[in-house]
N, C-alpha and C positions, 0 to 999 in steps of 0.2 A: 564576597560574592553573594548576589541576591537570587532568590528562587521564587518562581511563581508555580503554585501547585494546581494541578488539573485532575479532577476525579470523574468517575463514570456519571453520565447524565441521568441515568435511571436511578431514582431515589430508593428503589427496592434493592439495588445492587449494593450490598453491604461489605463486599470483600476487601475494600480498601479502607475500612473504618479505622483500622489500627494506625494507618499512615495519617489520617486526619487527627488522631490523638497525638502523634509525634509533634506536629507543628504547633500544638497548643503550648508546648514547653519551650519553644524557640523564641528568641528575642525578635521583636518586630523589625529590627534593622537588617535582618537577613531575609525577610519576607517581602515580596513585591505583590501588591494587590493588582496592579496593572501589568500585564505581560510585557509591554514595551519597556518597562523599567527593570526587567529581570535579566540576569546573565544566563540563567539556565531555566528551561521549562521542565518541571518535574511532573511526570505523568504516572499516576498510581491507578492501576487497573489491569486490563488485558490488552491483547493486540488490537482489538476493536476500539478500545478507549484511546490508544495511541493514534489510530487512524483518524478518529474524530478530532483529536487535538491538533494533528498536522493540518487538517483542512481548516480549522478555525484559527490556528496560531502561526502557521508557517509564514504568513505575511510579515511577521515581526523579525524574521531572520535570526532567531535564537536557536541554539542546540537543544535537543530533547534528551532528557535522562529518564528512562522508564523504570518504575518499580513494579515488578510482576506480581499481580494478584489475580491473573486470569487462569485459563486452562493450560495453554501452551507457552505463552510468554516468549515467543520467538525473538522479539525485538526489545525485550525488557530485561532488567537485571533482577536476579533472585536474591533479594536482601531482606533481612528481618530486623535490622538494627539501624536506627537513624544515624548512628555514627558512621555508617558506611556510605552515606550520601556524600559525594565528592565535595571537598572544600575549595578546590581550584580545578580549572579545566585541564591542567597538565596531569591530573590524577586519572584521567580517562583515556580510553581508546576511542577516537571519533571515527565513525563510518559515514561517508557521504553517499546518500542514496538518491538517485535521479528519479524524477517523476516522468510520467508518460503524457505527452500532449495528444489530444484527439479533437478532431472536428467532425461532428455529426451533421450530415446533410439531410435536411427534411424539406418537405414541401412548404413548410412555414418559414424556412430559413436555416442558416448555419448556426450551430451551437458549439462553442469551444469549451473544453474542459481539461483539467489536469487530474491525473490519477496517480496515486501513490502505489496502490496495489496492482490494479489491473483494469483493462478495458475489455468488455465482452458484449456480445450481441446474442439475443435469443429470439426465437420465433414468437409471433403473436399467437395467442391461444386459438383464435378463429382461423388462422391460416395453417396452423399445424406444423409446417416444416419451413426452416430457413434454408433457402438455396442461395449460394454465394460464390463469387469469384474473388480470390484473394491474390493481389499482385504485390510482391515484395521487391524491395530495392536490390537485394543481393541473392535471394534464395528461390527465385522463380515464381511460378503461378500455380495456385491450388484451386481446384473446384471442390466444393463440399456441399452437402445437404444433410440436415439433421436439426437438432435442437439449438445449436449455436456454435460459437467459437470464442476462445479466450486468448488475449495477449497479456501476459503477466510479467511484471518486473521481478527481479530477484527477490525483493522483500515480499512481493505478493505471491510468489510461487508456493508458499506454504498454505495459502488460503484456498480459494475456489479451484484453482488449477490442480492443487494436490488432490482435492476431492474428486476431480474429474480424471485422475490418473496421469496427470502431467508431471514433469520433472520438477524437483526442488533444486533451486539454483544457489550457488554461493553468493554471499552478499558482496564480496570484493570483486572488482572488475579484473579481467585478465586480458592481456595483449592490448591494453589501452582502450578497451570498450567493455560495456556491460552486455550480458546476454538477456534475452527474453524467452519465455516459454510460450509457444504457440500450440494450443490444445483444443481439439474438437470436443463438443459436448454431445454425446450420444449421436454420432454420425451414422447415417443409414447404410452406406456402401463401403466405407473404409474408416480406419482410424487416422487421426492427424495429431501426432505428438512430436513436435520438433523443438529443439533448442536452437534459436537463431540469434545472431547479433542484433543489437538495437539498430533500427533502420526505419525508413519510410515504408508504410504499408497502406495500400488502398484496397477497400472492399466495396464491391457492388452487390446488391441484393435483388433477386428476382421479385420479391414482394417486400413491402416495408417490414422492418423488424424493430425490436426494442433495443436501444443501446444503453449500456451502463458504464459509467466511469466511477470506479469504487462503488459507492452506494447510491449514486444519483442516476435516475433513469430519464431517458429521452425517448419518447414514442415516435413512431412513424419515420424511422431512419431508412433512407433509400440508398445511401452510401456513406462511407466514412474515410477519413484520412488520419493515420497515426504516425507520429514522428517522435524522435527523442526530444526531451525538453532540457533546457539549461537550468531549470529549477531543481534544487537539491534540498533534501532534508538531512540535517546532521544529527545522527543518533549516537549517544554516548554510552559506552560500556565500561564497566570496571575492568582492570587488567586481568583479573583472574576469573572473569565471567565466561562460562562455557556456552556462549551463544552460538558458536559454530557447531559444536557437538550436538546441541539440541535439534538443529535442522536436519541432522543425519539419522535421527532416531525414527 
């Protein structure tokens, strides 16, 4: 089995330097310089490093095995020995995580994006407040005004949604579908913290807002459409890895 290694982009981030040292001792026949030639993409860093890797390498359709060197490591394995890197895929527990599809509608045109963690909108600084109508496929209509709104996948619920007081969701789907966390960001008149099933969602904004799909911003958004995506990222865990327990802490 061949591995392609991915490390933090920031050269000042030295937390995964020990893993860089591991691969120096491996034979070249297990290392793939090109990710398309790998069987597994090995990501050494934190959850943010994994997110960067998914956006860059998901197109190759390979599973991701994370080596946690970040702060939380919600989606990575806590290993300190290169011998614990799996030698075959059957040694791992695979979790298929669906991405969120979003279309941002702006006066300049429509912009389609895929988000692994979350899609959210926030007010422009000069307008101050985001006023919106949220129409969901299964859960009714919500009116909200405040700093913004977040729609997070299960894997993204430990990120911005968690900081905004939203629910942390289990990674595995239940009843045949995944759930999303719908969370308001500093709303003026009410709180909005719902766990909803993945579904089509349309939002209209009284004034243009900034839309974000993971870390990519789109300015001047007048409305948006969110829907489940068929795109999935396969994350590999060791059988004894306590990734579920870490999400509950």
